[in-house]
C-alpha positions, 0 to 999 in steps of 0.5 A, a space after each residue: 402170772 408173767 408179764 406178756 413178752 414185749 414183742 407180743 405187746 408191740 404186735 397188738 398195737 393198733 395200726 397207724 391212723 390213715 389220714 383222709 385226703 388225696 392219695 399220693 406216692 413218692 419216690 426219693 433217692 437219698 445220698 450222703 452217709 445214709 447206710 449203716 447208721 439207722 437211716 432206713 429204720 428212721 424212715 420206716 418209723 417216720 412213715 408209720 408216724 405220718 400214717 404212710 405205707 413205705 420205707 427205705 431200701 439200700 442201693 448198691 451205689 450207697 444211696 437209699 431209695 425211699 418209697 411211700 404212699 398215703 395222704 398227699 400232705 403226709 408224703 410232702 411232710 416226709 420229703 421235707 423231713 428227709 431234706 431238713 436236718 430233723 432232730 433224731 434223724 441218723 446219717 448225713 443227707 447230702 441230697 434228696 431227689 424226689 419224684 411224685 408217682 401219683 
């Protein structure tokens, strides 16, 4: 019998575990070399790893708008990861302007 398609195998993964705690929403505008380098993919993956809903969206001015919601501590960790030179994060982040939404 043939092996299942890799994309089907990925589709069967369990959703990320949600963390208990206060719910928060964050919005951050990230500037620098962040378009065309996999930054949005990295952001979506990091949100998933932290149990957050969200990701990044390219803006016409060359920045990326990051929105995420979920556990407050995980939102803070995402912002810290955006600001720090996290290993494996693509692009060069010059600035992160964040705004708590809830």
